[in-house]
C-alpha positions as a LaTeX table, in Angstrom:
\begin{tabular}{lrrr}
\hline
Residue & $x$ (\AA) & $y$ (\AA) & $z$ (\AA) \\
\hline
Met1 & 22.66 & 13.24 & $-48.16$ \\
Thr2 & 23.74 & 15.49 & $-45.89$ \\
Asp3 & 20.50 & 16.49 & $-44.99$ \\
Gln4 & 19.62 & 13.10 & $-43.08$ \\
Phe5 & 22.82 & 13.87 & $-41.49$ \\
Asn6 & 21.47 & 13.82 & $-37.77$ \\
Ile7 & 23.49 & 12.84 & $-34.36$ \\
Ala8 & 20.21 & 14.00 & $-31.95$ \\
Ala9 & 19.01 & 10.52 & $-33.55$ \\
Leu10 & 22.08 & 8.36 & $-31.51$ \\
Asp11 & 20.17 & 6.90 & $-28.60$ \\
Asp12 & 22.01 & 7.98 & $-26.04$ \\
Val13 & 21.43 & 4.42 & $-24.14$ \\
Ile14 & 22.52 & 2.91 & $-26.44$ \\
His15 & 25.68 & 4.33 & $-27.66$ \\
Gly16 & 28.21 & 3.61 & $-25.01$ \\
Arg17 & 30.42 & 0.75 & $-26.02$ \\
Leu18 & 29.80 & $-1.52$ & $-23.79$ \\
Arg19 & 25.97 & $-1.08$ & $-23.68$ \\
Leu20 & 26.11 & $-1.25$ & $-27.89$ \\
Gly21 & 28.01 & $-4.64$ & $-27.32$ \\
Ile22 & 25.26 & $-5.59$ & $-25.26$ \\
Met23 & 22.36 & $-5.13$ & $-27.17$ \\
Ala24 & 24.81 & $-6.31$ & $-30.47$ \\
Tyr25 & 25.51 & $-9.70$ & $-28.65$ \\
Leu26 & 21.55 & $-9.60$ & $-27.25$ \\
Ser27 & 20.21 & $-9.22$ & $-30.65$ \\
Gly28 & 21.95 & $-12.61$ & $-32.05$ \\
Ser29 & 21.34 & $-14.43$ & $-29.57$ \\
Gly30 & 18.18 & $-12.69$ & $-27.82$ \\
Ala31 & 19.06 & $-13.97$ & $-23.87$ \\
Ala32 & 22.44 & $-14.63$ & $-22.43$ \\
Asp33 & 23.99 & $-15.45$ & $-18.56$ \\
Phe34 & 25.84 & $-12.32$ & $-17.04$ \\
Asn35 & 29.06 & $-14.70$ & $-17.24$ \\
Glu36 & 28.35 & $-15.13$ & $-20.62$ \\
Leu37 & 28.26 & $-11.23$ & $-21.34$ \\
Lys38 & 30.81 & $-11.10$ & $-19.06$ \\
Ala39 & 33.33 & $-12.65$ & $-21.26$ \\
Arg40 & 32.66 & $-11.49$ & $-24.46$ \\
Leu41 & 32.36 & $-8.04$ & $-23.67$ \\
Gln42 & 35.51 & $-8.72$ & $-21.26$ \\
Ala43 & 33.95 & $-7.05$ & $-18.56$ \\
Ser44 & 34.43 & $-6.53$ & $-14.96$ \\
Asp45 & 31.27 & $-7.62$ & $-12.58$ \\
Gly46 & 30.68 & $-4.32$ & $-11.58$ \\
Asn47 & 30.98 & $-2.42$ & $-14.80$ \\
Leu48 & 28.85 & $-5.28$ & $-16.54$ \\
Ser49 & 26.59 & $-4.29$ & $-13.93$ \\
Val50 & 25.75 & $-0.75$ & $-13.79$ \\
His51 & 25.49 & $-0.85$ & $-17.52$ \\
Leu52 & 22.33 & $-3.65$ & $-17.26$ \\
Arg53 & 20.50 & $-1.57$ & $-15.11$ \\
Lys54 & 20.77 & 1.19 & $-17.65$ \\
Leu55 & 19.50 & $-0.64$ & $-20.27$ \\
Glu56 & 16.72 & $-2.09$ & $-17.85$ \\
Glu57 & 15.02 & 1.17 & $-16.67$ \\
Ala58 & 15.12 & 1.95 & $-20.24$ \\
Gly59 & 13.25 & $-0.95$ & $-20.43$ \\
Tyr60 & 15.57 & $-2.34$ & $-23.31$ \\
Val61 & 15.97 & $-5.54$ & $-21.17$ \\
Ala62 & 14.47 & $-7.52$ & $-19.04$ \\
Ile63 & 16.62 & $-9.59$ & $-16.31$ \\
Asp64 & 15.46 & $-11.82$ & $-14.17$ \\
Lys65 & 18.06 & $-13.92$ & $-11.66$ \\
Ser66 & 17.12 & $-16.75$ & $-10.35$ \\
Phe67 & 19.48 & $-20.12$ & $-8.61$ \\
Asn68 & 20.76 & $-22.84$ & $-10.17$ \\
Gly69 & 21.53 & $-25.43$ & $-7.26$ \\
Arg70 & 22.81 & $-23.21$ & $-4.82$ \\
Lys71 & 24.85 & $-20.94$ & $-7.48$ \\
Pro72 & 22.89 & $-17.55$ & $-8.13$ \\
Leu73 & 22.10 & $-17.19$ & $-12.29$ \\
Thr74 & 21.73 & $-14.40$ & $-13.86$ \\
Arg75 & 19.30 & $-13.57$ & $-16.74$ \\
Val76 & 19.58 & $-10.78$ & $-19.44$ \\
Val77 & 16.88 & $-11.22$ & $-22.45$ \\
Leu78 & 16.42 & $-8.13$ & $-25.39$ \\
Thr79 & 12.75 & $-7.47$ & $-25.10$ \\
Asp80 & 10.81 & $-5.42$ & $-28.14$ \\
Lys81 & 10.68 & $-2.22$ & $-26.59$ \\
Gly82 & 15.13 & $-3.37$ & $-26.86$ \\
Arg83 & 15.10 & $-4.86$ & $-30.36$ \\
Ala84 & 13.14 & $-2.05$ & $-31.90$ \\
Ala85 & 15.74 & 0.38 & $-29.93$ \\
Phe86 & 18.44 & $-1.35$ & $-31.58$ \\
Val87 & 17.02 & $-0.81$ & $-34.99$ \\
Ala88 & 16.53 & 2.02 & $-34.60$ \\
Tyr89 & 20.27 & 3.27 & $-33.24$ \\
Leu90 & 21.80 & 1.25 & $-36.30$ \\
Asn91 & 19.15 & 3.11 & $-38.37$ \\
Ala92 & 20.20 & 6.27 & $-37.54$ \\
Ile93 & 23.69 & 5.22 & $-37.38$ \\
Glu94 & 23.36 & 4.32 & $-41.07$ \\
Lys95 & 22.24 & 8.07 & $-41.68$ \\
Leu96 & 25.26 & 9.66 & $-39.55$ \\
Leu97 & 28.07 & 7.38 & $-42.71$ \\
Pro98 & 28.88 & 8.66 & $-45.58$ \\
Gln99 & 26.33 & 7.34 & $-49.09$ \\
Thr100 & 28.98 & 6.38 & $-51.20$ \\
Gly101 & 27.24 & 4.69 & $-53.95$ \\
Asp102 & 28.72 & 3.85 & $-57.00$ \\
Gln103 & 31.95 & 6.40 & $-56.10$ \\
Ala104 & 33.17 & 4.08 & $-53.77$ \\
Gly105 & 36.38 & 1.55 & $-55.83$ \\
\hline
\end{tabular}
């Protein structure tokens, strides 16, 4: 239905390609370390850091920095708020898509 079409319902914090990738990856894994995200999303250190900070500021991810021996370890965890925001984002996207139902095929 076209009355459900509401482009403003898309969360701008999530909508960017890299942030959407972070949220999608974390929704399946729950948590990931920085290097894992960097490899999976084919991102540079700086670019990934900027986008993680934006998600952290929104409360969608929590970032824990520690050391594994002498090596720094950054873990990223999807928060409950982030999971709810991602589900709402996916629902908003679904409402933007044409409802094909039995018309397809």
